[in-house]
All heavy atoms as an XYZ file, in Angstrom:
942
protein
N     105.685    110.812     90.527
C     106.558    109.840     89.848
C     105.692    108.602     89.505
O     104.942    108.139     90.354
C     107.711    109.477     90.793
C     108.722    108.604     90.139
S     110.097    108.192     91.242
C     110.901    109.670     91.403
N     105.938    108.088     88.343
C     105.076    106.903     87.926
C     105.696    105.683     88.525
O     106.820    105.579     88.895
C     105.168    106.844     86.422
C     104.501    108.053     85.724
C     104.772    107.984     84.169
C     104.384    109.304     83.622
N     105.015    109.595     82.385
N     104.815    104.637     88.601
C     105.176    103.375     89.169
C     106.389    102.721     88.601
O     107.338    102.384     89.299
C     103.940    102.399     89.145
C     104.212    101.098     89.739
C     104.394    100.977     91.154
C     104.306     99.971     88.952
C     104.643     99.741     91.678
C     104.564     98.782     89.574
C     104.751     98.648     90.877
N     106.482    102.550     87.249
C     107.767    101.956     86.732
C     108.979    102.720     87.059
O     110.050    102.149     87.299
C     107.540    101.892     85.228
C     106.059    101.926     85.057
C     105.547    102.763     86.222
N     108.913    104.043     87.075
C     110.093    104.861     87.380
C     110.516    104.636     88.838
O     111.713    104.597     89.128
C     109.725    106.343     87.109
O     109.407    106.490     85.736
C     110.927    107.231     87.470
N     109.553    104.426     89.796
C     109.900    104.172     91.175
C     110.680    102.814     91.228
O     111.622    102.752     91.995
C     108.601    104.095     92.022
C     107.978    105.407     92.304
C     106.783    105.202     93.186
C     106.072    106.510     93.372
N     104.795    106.353     94.191
N     110.161    101.835     90.554
C     110.862    100.513     90.530
C     112.270    100.572     89.956
O     113.191    100.035     90.494
C     110.071     99.500     89.809
C     108.707     99.028     90.451
C     107.941     98.101     89.456
C     109.037     98.338     91.754
N     112.399    101.349     88.892
C     113.734    101.456     88.246
C     114.671    102.234     89.187
O     115.807    101.756     89.395
C     113.600    102.258     86.927
C     112.892    101.338     85.905
C     114.959    102.658     86.366
C     112.385    102.054     84.637
N     114.208    103.256     89.852
C     115.011    104.031     90.762
C     115.445    103.172     91.956
O     116.594    103.330     92.522
C     114.365    105.299     91.200
C     114.389    106.350     90.161
O     115.179    106.263     89.232
N     113.427    107.235     90.205
N     114.527    102.287     92.450
C     114.794    101.501     93.619
C     115.659    100.307     93.272
O     116.642     99.989     94.015
C     113.450    101.010     94.238
C     113.643    100.198     95.544
C     112.351     99.933     96.209
C     112.569     99.223     97.482
N     111.342     98.917     98.203
N     115.393     99.593     92.214
C     116.053     98.332     91.916
C     117.056     98.395     90.763
O     117.775     97.429     90.551
C     115.052     97.252     91.612
C     114.107     96.948     92.775
C     112.797     97.334     92.745
C     114.601     96.346     93.912
C     111.969     97.027     93.800
C     113.751     96.080     94.972
C     112.461     96.442     94.900
O     111.570     96.204     95.998
N     117.126     99.497     90.055
C     118.012     99.573     88.949
C     119.498     99.758     89.326
O     119.824    100.088     90.480
N     120.371     99.611     88.298
C     121.820     99.850     88.553
C     122.160    101.085     87.724
O     121.527    101.447     86.780
C     122.616     98.596     88.120
C     122.253     97.417     88.949
C     122.358     98.309     86.655
N     123.287    101.638     88.086
C     123.859    102.840     87.376
C     124.525    102.334     86.125
O     125.339    101.453     86.140
C     124.816    103.668     88.254
C     125.406    104.764     87.486
C     124.144    104.166     89.501
N     124.079    102.912     85.019
C     124.623    102.588     83.623
C     125.133    103.890     83.050
O     124.573    104.960     83.306
C     123.547    102.002     82.825
C     122.846    100.751     83.359
C     121.520    100.502     82.582
C     123.736     99.563     83.211
N     126.096    103.801     82.146
C     126.547    104.869     81.365
C     126.138    104.726     79.944
O     126.436    103.705     79.341
C     128.090    105.068     81.478
C     128.538    105.439     82.877
O     127.930    106.285     83.470
N     129.582    104.792     83.343
N     125.456    105.706     79.412
C     125.071    105.661     77.976
C     126.065    106.570     77.281
O     126.344    107.694     77.556
C     123.694    106.269     77.817
C     122.588    105.684     78.691
C     121.235    106.440     78.332
C     122.403    104.212     78.299
N     126.692    105.958     76.203
C     127.649    106.701     75.409
C     127.168    106.823     74.027
O     127.140    105.809     73.301
C     128.997    105.917     75.446
C     130.150    106.655     74.808
O     129.949    107.374     73.833
N     131.325    106.481     75.286
N     126.812    107.983     73.615
C     126.266    108.251     72.280
C     126.995    109.507     71.689
O     126.907    110.566     72.344
C     124.728    108.439     72.299
S     124.003    108.538     70.686
N     127.651    109.355     70.495
C     128.284    110.474     69.859
C     129.365    111.100     70.746
O     129.486    112.306     70.825
C     127.252    111.495     69.384
C     126.321    110.888     68.402
O     126.668    110.053     67.628
N     125.097    111.380     68.437
N     130.045    110.286     71.563
C     131.130    110.805     72.418
C     130.664    111.438     73.691
O     131.573    111.851     74.497
N     129.357    111.538     73.896
C     128.860    112.099     75.186
C     128.410    111.009     76.148
O     127.760    110.003     75.675
C     127.635    112.979     74.869
C     127.157    113.760     76.056
C     125.965    114.633     75.697
O     125.833    114.972     74.490
O     125.148    114.961     76.584
N     128.763    111.006     77.377
C     128.381    109.953     78.344
C     127.428    110.496     79.324
O     127.662    111.600     79.898
C     129.656    109.455     79.083
O     130.578    108.987     78.069
C     129.322    108.306     80.032
N     126.320    109.765     79.565
C     125.335    110.138     80.498
C     125.039    108.988     81.488
O     124.878    107.835     81.015
C     123.980    110.481     79.764
C     124.123    111.592     78.787
C     122.859    110.817     80.716
C     123.089    111.716     77.758
N     125.019    109.249     82.761
C     124.733    108.237     83.777
C     123.251    108.154     84.035
O     122.603    109.219     84.283
C     125.471    108.450     85.027
O     126.835    108.307     84.823
N     122.648    106.997     83.983
C     121.280    106.783     84.272
C     121.077    105.493     85.149
O     122.014    104.672     85.211
C     120.406    106.620     82.964
C     120.484    107.871     82.123
C     120.858    105.442     82.122
N     119.911    105.294     85.671
C     119.575    104.060     86.313
C     118.682    103.221     85.442
O     117.747    103.731     84.780
C     118.865    104.341     87.679
C     119.833    104.576     88.776
C     119.130    104.494     90.081
C     119.959    103.660     91.024
N     119.311    103.523     92.356
N     118.950    101.960     85.418
C     118.131    101.053     84.564
C     118.219     99.636     85.109
O     119.031     99.275     85.947
N     117.296     98.820     84.589
C     117.214     97.399     84.890
C     117.759     96.662     83.733
O     117.167     96.805     82.568
C     115.830     96.960     85.291
C     115.414     97.694     86.553
C     115.752     95.430     85.458
C     113.930     97.533     86.944
N     118.826     95.825     83.862
C     119.472     95.174     82.797
C     119.518     93.702     83.140
O     119.935     93.307     84.190
C     120.899     95.683     82.643
C     121.744     95.044     81.531
C     121.288     95.326     80.181
C     123.171     95.569     81.677
N     119.029     92.890     82.192
C     118.978     91.440     82.378
C     119.086     90.682     81.091
O     118.710     91.222     80.067
C     117.759     90.974     83.144
C     116.461     91.160     82.422
C     115.324     90.599     83.200
O     114.942     91.263     84.184
O     114.823     89.529     82.828
N     119.707     89.523     81.097
C     119.766     88.669     79.834
C     118.365     88.177     79.453
O     117.476     88.050     80.326
C     120.683     87.466     80.257
C     120.688     87.443     81.673
C     120.283     88.835     82.233
N     118.234     88.001     78.153
C     116.962     87.447     77.733
C     116.769     86.015     78.216
O     117.750     85.230     78.080
C     116.873     87.392     76.202
C     116.241     88.581     75.582
C     116.902     89.378     74.707
C     114.919     88.924     75.942
C     116.311     90.500     74.087
C     114.288     90.034     75.313
C     114.965     90.828     74.483
N     115.634     85.636     78.678
C     115.328     84.269     79.112
C     114.284     83.772     78.141
O     113.309     84.418     77.844
C     114.742     84.242     80.477
C     115.783     84.677     81.523
N     116.661     83.813     82.135
C     116.075     85.879     82.063
C     117.437     84.444     82.938
N     117.090     85.713     82.946
N     114.447     82.600     77.627
C     113.549     82.054     76.668
C     112.778     80.886     77.299
O     113.415     80.033     78.015
C     114.315     81.468     75.490
C     115.141     82.512     74.796
C     116.540     82.583     75.011
C     114.575     83.419     73.893
C     117.314     83.592     74.376
C     115.253     84.345     73.256
C     116.596     84.433     73.460
O     117.400     85.366     72.816
N     111.497     80.771     77.073
C     110.797     79.673     77.611
C     110.288     78.687     76.485
O     110.362     77.521     76.598
C     109.589     80.094     78.429
O     108.732     80.865     77.630
N     109.840     79.267     75.386
C     109.370     78.477     74.267
C     109.727     78.887     72.930
O     109.528     78.244     71.961
C     107.806     78.281     74.382
C     107.117     79.558     74.140
C     106.678     79.970     72.883
C     106.819     80.370     75.301
C     106.040     81.174     72.724
C     106.175     81.560     75.109
C     105.758     81.954     73.839
O     105.123     83.136     73.654
N     110.306     80.094     72.820
C     110.779     80.586     71.493
C     111.996     81.473     71.628
O     112.315     81.939     72.650
C     109.651     81.324     70.774
C     109.262     82.610     71.473
C     108.150     83.292     70.672
C     107.705     84.576     71.340
N     106.727     85.305     70.587
N     112.651     81.620     70.488
C     113.852     82.458     70.486
C     113.502     83.708     69.655
O     112.862     83.674     68.671
C     114.937     81.677     69.728
O     116.085     82.470     69.512
N     114.028     84.832     70.107
C     113.613     86.139     69.451
C     114.573     86.545     68.376
O     114.175     87.261     67.487
C     113.600     87.213     70.572
C     112.579     87.060     71.529
C     112.760     86.488     72.777
C     111.234     87.412     71.258
C     111.818     86.267     73.671
C     110.232     87.231     72.152
C     110.501     86.646     73.380
O     109.497     86.534     74.281
N     115.866     86.090     68.403
C     116.858     86.657     67.397
C     117.424     85.548     66.544
O     118.152     85.864     65.601
C     117.897     87.425     68.110
C     117.465     88.654     68.667
C     117.025     88.831     69.925
C     117.184     89.730     67.819
C     116.535     89.963     70.453
C     116.726     90.940     68.350
C     116.342     91.034     69.638
N     117.319     84.341     66.842
C     117.887     83.259     66.056
C     116.893     82.065     65.980
O     116.090     81.943     66.857
C     119.240     82.828     66.484
C     119.274     82.375     67.973
O     118.298     82.024     68.485
N     120.467     82.636     68.577
N     116.956     81.260     64.903
C     115.947     80.283     64.757
C     116.030     79.046     65.733
O     115.006     78.307     65.824
C     116.130     79.837     63.276
C     117.549     80.104     62.994
C     117.923     81.312     63.846
N     117.122     78.869     66.365
C     117.207     77.576     67.257
C     116.409     77.840     68.533
O     116.350     78.946     68.999
C     118.648     77.315     67.583
C     119.325     78.285     68.435
C     120.838     77.861     68.692
C     121.423     78.911     69.605
N     122.822     78.603     69.877
N     115.775     76.771     68.948
C     115.048     76.767     70.176
C     115.974     76.474     71.379
O     116.841     75.648     71.269
C     113.879     75.823     70.141
C     112.861     76.276     69.152
C     111.617     75.386     69.250
N     110.695     75.805     68.240
C     109.665     76.617     68.448
N     109.500     77.135     69.621
N     108.858     76.996     67.496
N     115.716     77.168     72.471
C     116.525     76.934     73.656
C     115.673     76.326     74.780
O     114.433     76.664     74.872
C     117.096     78.235     74.171
C     118.011     78.993     73.201
C     118.413     80.370     73.728
C     119.235     78.256     72.894
N     116.252     75.426     75.562
C     115.420     74.815     76.645
C     114.946     75.840     77.609
O     115.598     76.932     77.804
C     116.443     73.819     77.338
C     117.528     73.654     76.383
C     117.594     74.909     75.534
N     113.918     75.589     78.321
C     113.309     76.489     79.333
C     114.384     76.811     80.388
O     115.090     75.959     80.918
C     112.138     75.883     79.988
O     111.561     76.731     80.948
N     114.493     78.090     80.724
C     115.429     78.461     81.784
C     116.792     78.831     81.279
O     117.617     79.353     81.993
N     117.097     78.537     80.018
C     118.445     78.831     79.478
C     118.387     80.215     78.825
O     117.389     80.605     78.228
C     118.776     77.778     78.357
C     118.812     76.407     78.913
C     120.101     78.114     77.675
C     119.811     76.166     80.043
N     119.432     80.974     79.062
C     119.493     82.324     78.417
C     120.549     82.459     77.431
O     121.575     81.812     77.459
C     119.546     83.411     79.481
C     120.828     83.363     80.275
C     121.918     84.100     79.885
C     120.944     82.679     81.456
C     123.090     84.130     80.602
C     122.091     82.624     82.180
C     123.167     83.384     81.814
N     120.322     83.305     76.449
C     121.289     83.628     75.416
C     122.196     84.808     75.980
O     121.677     85.841     76.206
C     120.627     84.030     74.130
C     121.507     84.415     73.023
O     122.750     84.461     73.218
O     120.994     84.754     71.941
N     123.377     84.516     76.231
C     124.258     85.522     76.884
C     124.639     86.655     75.974
O     125.317     87.570     76.393
C     125.526     84.887     77.479
O     126.271     84.322     76.412
N     124.160     86.656     74.718
C     124.509     87.718     73.748
C     123.487     88.848     73.754
O     123.797     89.888     73.310
C     124.661     87.160     72.361
C     125.797     86.178     72.303
C     125.927     85.550     70.891
N     124.716     84.953     70.546
C     124.345     84.608     69.320
N     125.109     84.840     68.313
N     123.193     83.997     69.128
N     122.269     88.577     74.104
C     121.266     89.568     74.077
C     120.652     89.866     75.494
O     120.408     89.015     76.247
C     120.103     89.120     73.135
C     120.544     88.966     71.696
N     120.929     87.808     71.166
C     120.724     89.956     70.749
C     121.280     88.009     69.903
N     121.161     89.255     69.647
N     120.385     91.214     75.702
C     119.941     91.625     76.934
C     118.777     92.666     76.813
O     118.665     93.266     75.783
C     121.113     92.403     77.664
C     122.278     91.481     77.979
C     123.201     91.227     77.000
C     122.429     90.902     79.250
C     124.291     90.348     77.208
C     123.530     90.024     79.500
C     124.415     89.765     78.485
O     125.419     88.937     78.734
N     117.977     92.700     77.846
C     116.876     93.647     77.901
C     117.207     94.732     78.927
O     117.609     94.462     80.019
C     115.567     92.912     78.303
C     114.332     93.778     78.460
C     113.930     94.332     77.133
C     113.203     92.950     79.102
N     116.967     96.019     78.431
C     117.273     97.135     79.325
C     115.924     97.883     79.446
O     115.241     98.194     78.498
C     118.311     98.043     78.689
C     118.554     99.361     79.361
C     119.099     99.147     80.763
C     119.512    100.218     78.570
N     115.580     98.230     80.753
C     114.446     98.986     81.085
C     114.845    100.263     81.673
O     115.626    100.296     82.649
C     113.434     98.228     81.967
C     113.051     96.873     81.493
C     112.256     99.112     82.347
C     112.255     96.884     80.343
N     114.385    101.380     81.096
C     114.788    102.759     81.579
C     113.515    103.565     81.886
O     112.456    103.241     81.364
C     115.606    103.535     80.573
C     116.953    102.894     80.221
C     117.546    103.598     79.029
C     117.897    102.972     81.365
N     113.624    104.614     82.668
C     112.522    105.468     82.897
C     112.154    106.256     81.624
O     112.995    106.434     80.800
C     112.818    106.476     84.078
O     113.878    107.333     83.758
N     110.951    106.728     81.483
C     110.528    107.441     80.282
C     111.319    108.700     79.998
O     111.377    109.168     78.879
C     109.019    107.679     80.450
C     108.790    107.599     81.935
C     109.787    106.593     82.469
N     111.920    109.298     81.020
C     112.674    110.502     80.838
C     113.973    110.248     79.972
O     114.547    111.176     79.474
C     113.170    111.108     82.197
C     111.988    111.592     83.054
C     111.255    110.510     83.795
O     111.873    109.438     84.082
O     110.152    110.724     84.141
N     114.286    108.975     79.822
C     115.515    108.609     79.025
C     115.247    108.391     77.539
O     116.187    108.083     76.817
C     116.113    107.355     79.588
S     116.684    107.519     81.332
N     114.017    108.562     77.087
C     113.730    108.290     75.715
C     114.396    109.088     74.697
O     114.664    108.687     73.594
C     112.217    108.284     75.464
C     111.572    109.619     75.306
C     110.106    109.450     74.960
C     109.497    110.751     74.634
N     108.089    110.576     74.239
N     114.881    110.269     75.096
C     115.659    111.132     74.181
C     117.136    110.958     74.374
O     117.954    111.756     73.885
C     115.223    112.607     74.241
C     113.789    112.782     73.761
O     113.385    112.140     72.861
N     113.046    113.656     74.439
N     117.567    110.049     75.292
C     119.002    109.857     75.578
C     119.571    108.580     74.989
O     120.758    108.425     74.939
C     119.188    109.761     77.110
C     118.784    110.961     77.799
S     118.969    110.701     79.570
C     118.018    112.019     80.253
N     118.713    107.675     74.560
C     119.184    106.336     74.046
C     118.609    106.076     72.703
O     117.367    106.366     72.484
C     118.829    105.199     75.079
C     119.395    103.941     74.613
C     117.306    105.112     75.248
C     119.350    102.840     75.704
N     119.479    105.671     71.798
C     119.073    105.421     70.387
C     119.768    104.165     69.912
O     120.629    103.582     70.589
C     119.496    106.616     69.506
C     119.061    107.920     70.036
C     119.875    108.756     70.759
C     117.833    108.383     69.694
C     119.473    110.016     71.175
C     117.322    109.641     70.139
C     118.165    110.452     70.910
N     119.324    103.736     68.751
C     120.020    102.539     68.152
C     121.500    102.887     68.006
O     121.878    103.973     67.704
C     119.416    102.249     66.762
C     119.822    100.967     66.191
C     119.005    100.621     64.955
N     119.218     99.265     64.531
C     120.212     98.787     63.976
N     121.259     99.554     63.758
N     120.359     97.474     63.617
N     122.356    101.922     68.273
C     123.860    102.002     68.249
C     124.434    102.827     69.392
O     125.619    103.155     69.303
C     124.288    102.503     66.918
C     124.091    101.528     65.813
O     124.189    100.357     66.049
N     123.833    101.990     64.602
N     123.649    103.212     70.425
C     124.162    103.809     71.572
C     124.939    102.742     72.351
O     124.498    101.560     72.335
C     123.066    104.365     72.511
O     122.367    105.406     71.833
C     123.573    104.907     73.834
N     126.043    103.009     72.949
C     126.747    102.061     73.769
C     126.394    102.238     75.196
O     126.197    103.354     75.738
C     128.281    102.194     73.610
C     128.773    101.831     72.270
C     128.928    102.734     71.305
C     128.913    100.467     71.960
C     129.341    102.373     70.005
C     129.337    100.106     70.679
C     129.582    101.039     69.672
N     126.172    101.083     75.953
C     125.841    101.093     77.356
C     126.890    100.432     78.109
O     127.381     99.279     77.702
C     124.428    100.312     77.523
C     124.046    100.261     79.017
C     123.358    101.013     76.707
N     127.331    100.987     79.209
C     128.334    100.326     80.039
C     127.822    100.116     81.394
O     127.081    100.955     82.049
C     129.572    101.309     80.177
C     130.345    101.543     78.874
C     131.527    102.509     79.095
O     131.620    103.116     80.219
O     132.287    102.591     78.220
N     128.154     98.977     81.956
C     127.827     98.615     83.325
C     129.096     98.045     83.901
O     129.475     96.923     83.649
C     126.760     97.555     83.443
C     126.366     97.133     84.856
C     125.425     95.994     84.841
C     125.521     95.333     86.181
N     125.020     93.926     86.126
N     129.858     98.916     84.611
C     131.164     98.517     85.075
C     132.097     98.314     83.844
O     132.273     99.224     83.096
N     132.700     97.138     83.735
C     133.594     96.802     82.597
C     132.840     96.191     81.467
O     133.375     95.960     80.386
C     134.728     95.938     83.029
C     134.272     94.629     83.595
C     135.618     96.695     84.075
C     135.353     93.589     83.777
N     131.515     95.872     81.697
C     130.737     95.279     80.563
C     130.263     96.326     79.656
O     129.794     97.405     80.042
C     129.561     94.518     81.218
C     130.018     93.414     82.195
C     128.806     92.880     83.003
O     127.687     93.289     82.814
O     129.105     91.960     83.778
N     130.295     95.981     78.317
C     129.828     96.941     77.323
C     128.778     96.291     76.435
O     128.815     95.066     76.139
C     130.968     97.341     76.369
C     132.047     98.099     77.057
C     133.176     98.402     76.093
C     134.335     99.026     76.889
N     135.521     98.856     76.181
N     127.775     97.050     76.091
C     126.676     96.569     75.260
C     126.418     97.639     74.168
O     126.647     98.796     74.401
C     125.375     96.383     76.099
C     125.632     95.559     77.343
C     125.945     96.133     78.528
C     125.464     94.175     77.310
C     126.174     95.363     79.676
C     125.701     93.429     78.424
C     125.988     93.999     79.598
O     126.270     93.253     80.760
N     125.766     97.205     73.113
C     125.354     98.046     72.003
C     123.809     97.918     71.833
O     123.237     96.814     71.814
C     126.048     97.838     70.736
C     125.697     98.789     69.612
C     126.531     98.643     68.425
N     126.393     97.287     67.853
C     125.475     96.940     66.903
N     124.649     97.822     66.459
N     125.437     95.724     66.419
N     123.095     99.032     71.694
C     121.671     99.056     71.551
C     121.313     98.583     70.149
O     121.791     99.223     69.167
C     121.076    100.439     71.830
C     119.572    100.432     71.531
C     121.347    100.878     73.273
N     120.524     97.511     70.022
C     120.142     97.073     68.661
C     118.734     97.682     68.298
O     118.517     97.967     67.158
C     120.023     95.543     68.657
C     121.439     94.882     68.769
C     121.320     93.448     68.499
C     121.288     93.252     67.027
N     122.164     92.297     66.477
N     117.906     97.895     69.255
C     116.567     98.488     69.019
C     116.090     99.100     70.354
O     116.505     98.654     71.407
C     115.587     97.431     68.496
O     115.276     96.478     69.487
N     115.273    100.125     70.198
C     114.779    100.811     71.394
C     113.366    101.294     71.123
O     113.028    101.716     69.995
C     115.701    101.987     71.797
C     115.784    103.023     70.649
C     115.206    102.557     73.076
N     112.466    101.145     72.097
C     111.079    101.590     71.980
C     110.642    102.180     73.254
O     111.171    101.883     74.324
C     110.172    100.364     71.672
C     110.409     99.694     70.324
C     109.846    100.526     69.153
O     108.877    101.306     69.358
O     110.425    100.448     68.084
N     109.569    102.989     73.252
C     108.940    103.527     74.453
C     107.557    102.866     74.582
O     106.822    102.751     73.594
C     108.720    105.045     74.249
O     110.051    105.664     74.049
C     108.076    105.637     75.527
N     107.289    102.348     75.810
C     106.031    101.640     76.048
C     105.049    102.722     76.521
O     105.329    103.397     77.551
C     106.173    100.552     77.067
C     104.911     99.841     77.287
C     104.484     98.879     76.395
C     104.110    100.120     78.373
C     103.214     98.213     76.564
C     102.872     99.500     78.627
C     102.475     98.510     77.678
O     101.263     97.922     77.918
N     103.952    102.857     75.871
C     102.957    103.845     76.215
C     101.581    103.182     76.585
O     101.278    102.215     76.030
C     102.697    104.792     74.998
S     104.080    105.686     74.463
N     100.884    103.759     77.517
C      99.583    103.284     77.927
C      98.749    104.512     78.217
O      99.160    105.376     78.927
C      99.619    102.342     79.070
N      97.551    104.538     77.653
C      96.599    105.685     77.926
C      97.255    106.991     77.556
O      97.083    108.041     78.232
C      96.064    105.722     79.322
C      95.167    104.484     79.589
O      94.458    104.058     78.666
N      95.140    104.101     80.807
N      98.113    107.075     76.519
C      98.730    108.343     76.132
C      99.904    108.737     76.996
O     100.409    109.801     76.715
N     100.315    107.901     77.891
C     101.481    108.298     78.795
C     102.636    107.321     78.503
O     102.448    106.073     78.347
C     101.132    108.173     80.251
C     100.121    109.194     80.725
C      99.924    109.124     82.218
O     100.105    108.027     82.812
N      99.571    110.173     82.831
N     103.800    107.873     78.452
C     105.047    107.040     78.379
C     105.310    106.414     79.694
O     105.525    107.144     80.691
C     106.259    107.894     77.980
C     106.114    108.496     76.534
O     105.288    107.926     75.768
O     106.806    109.491     76.261
N     105.340    105.031     79.772
C     105.552    104.442     81.048
C     107.055    104.012     81.228
O     107.543    104.206     82.348
C     104.710    103.136     81.138
C     103.236    103.313     81.150
C     102.518    102.032     81.398
C     102.883    104.305     82.321
N     107.636    103.530     80.198
C     109.133    103.154     80.328
C     109.653    103.039     78.926
O     108.953    102.902     77.970
C     109.296    101.896     81.158
C     108.615    100.667     80.671
C     109.269     99.873     79.763
C     107.406    100.338     81.176
C     108.631     98.720     79.248
C     106.806     99.150     80.729
C     107.444     98.385     79.760
O     106.781     97.262     79.363
N     110.988    102.971     78.850
C     111.717    102.788     77.634
C     112.353    101.423     77.716
O     112.930    101.063     78.760
C     112.761    103.836     77.424
C     113.600    103.545     76.224
C     112.179    105.209     77.304
N     112.242    100.564     76.724
C     112.910     99.300     76.720
C     113.781     99.228     75.499
O     113.561     99.808     74.411
C     111.949     98.131     76.732
C     111.028     98.018     75.590
C     109.770     98.562     75.450
C     111.229     97.268     74.399
N     109.302     98.186     74.235
C     110.132     97.382     73.576
C     112.291     96.442     73.946
C     110.070     96.787     72.346
C     112.260     95.859     72.727
C     111.036     95.997     71.906
N     114.936     98.575     75.656
C     115.882     98.352     74.521
C     116.464     96.964     74.575
O     116.569     96.292     75.587
C     117.027     99.397     74.750
N     116.786     96.518     73.399
C     117.482     95.237     73.203
C     118.985     95.525     73.001
O     119.250     96.313     72.148
C     116.917     94.425     72.015
C     117.710     93.087     71.767
C     115.417     94.064     72.313
N     119.819     94.930     73.804
C     121.213     95.144     73.714
C     121.966     93.912     73.290
O     121.436     92.741     73.510
C     121.793     95.558     75.076
C     121.069     96.703     75.874
C     121.774     96.911     77.192
C     121.093     97.947     75.053
N     123.114     94.090     72.721
C     123.946     92.930     72.428
C     125.331     93.184     73.112
O     125.770     94.390     73.156
C     124.109     92.670     70.944
O     124.851     91.440     70.714
C     124.756     93.797     70.260
N     125.981     92.170     73.691
C     127.207     92.347     74.275
C     128.292     92.648     73.243
O     128.229     92.239     72.161
C     127.650     91.071     75.036
N     129.201     93.538     73.673
C     130.318     93.846     72.685
C     131.621     94.114     73.456
O     131.535     94.254     74.722
C     130.042     95.069     71.842
S     129.785     96.599     72.728
N     132.706     94.087     72.778
C     134.016     94.307     73.453
C     134.650     95.597     73.143
O     135.610     96.095     73.758
C     134.945     93.207     73.123
O     135.074     93.056     71.686
C     134.439     91.844     73.643
N     134.204     96.284     72.055
C     134.787     97.563     71.656
C     133.680     98.521     71.309
O     132.489     98.212     71.250
C     135.618     97.379     70.350
O     134.801     96.881     69.295
C     136.729     96.367     70.585
N     134.075     99.788     71.026
C     133.112    100.772     70.584
C     132.977    100.759     69.064
O     133.058    101.802     68.424
C     133.502    102.212     71.102
C     133.259    102.326     72.581
C     134.312    102.596     73.381
C     132.004    102.267     73.074
C     134.084    102.827     74.801
C     131.771    102.441     74.389
C     132.862    102.716     75.212
O     132.607    102.888     76.606
N     132.874     99.607     68.537
C     132.698     99.395     67.066
C     131.201     99.211     66.779
O     130.505     98.506     67.541
C     133.514     98.241     66.535
O     133.248     97.937     65.246
N     130.746     99.692     65.679
C     129.322     99.520     65.273
C     129.165     98.178     64.656
O     128.022     97.785     64.268
C     128.881    100.616     64.367
C     128.746    101.946     65.066
C     128.266    102.990     64.069
C     127.814    101.867     66.268
N     130.148     97.354     64.424
C     129.996     96.004     63.891
C     129.833     95.053     65.042
O     130.404     95.192     66.110
C     131.323     95.591     63.171
C     131.561     96.471     61.933
C     132.844     96.026     61.223
O     133.351     94.956     61.482
O     133.355     96.850     60.379
N     128.906     94.079     64.795
C     128.636     93.086     65.919
C     129.787     92.231     66.203
O     130.415     91.779     65.232
C     127.363     92.282     65.540
C     126.058     92.991     65.694
O     125.987     93.915     66.535
O     125.105     92.521     65.108
N     130.027     91.959     67.444
C     131.106     91.010     67.808
C     130.671     89.614     67.601
O     131.514     88.736     67.501
C     131.494     91.221     69.303
C     132.162     92.548     69.591
O     132.664     93.134     68.621
O     132.221     92.891     70.735
N     129.384     89.368     67.474
C     128.888     87.997     67.387
C     128.303     87.630     66.018
O     127.752     86.569     65.852
C     127.897     87.750     68.471
C     128.487     87.833     69.855
C     128.314     88.896     70.646
C     129.281     86.808     70.304
C     128.805     89.041     71.894
C     129.904     86.953     71.578
C     129.639     88.032     72.354
O     130.195     88.143     73.575
N     128.314     88.552     65.106
C     127.690     88.209     63.764
C     128.750     87.842     62.752
O     129.860     88.133     62.863
C     126.927     89.413     63.315
C     125.665     89.652     64.076
C     124.823     90.797     63.607
O     125.199     91.464     62.581
O     123.827     91.107     64.174
């Protein structure tokens, strides 16, 4: 088992991925984006330590790369998120982890709640 996968299994929370009506439970690390000197999705700058409650970073084990896609819905308890982008981080030809940018949502609609 690779190092990032061990951390995800130890410290991650159980999440449900809902894509095309199919639900899969996985472990992942989910946290809001924290900005120190720049903003990733909008032009306004935020003070250090302030987070944008609309965008979240999700880290999953590399085995999940074929389970999560753009517009997949992620549930953590009663909280719902939609995947805006997803990538696999590779080093030396090995997949280390999958990361995704999520946005909070209230329904299973593909339209943004905040746009």
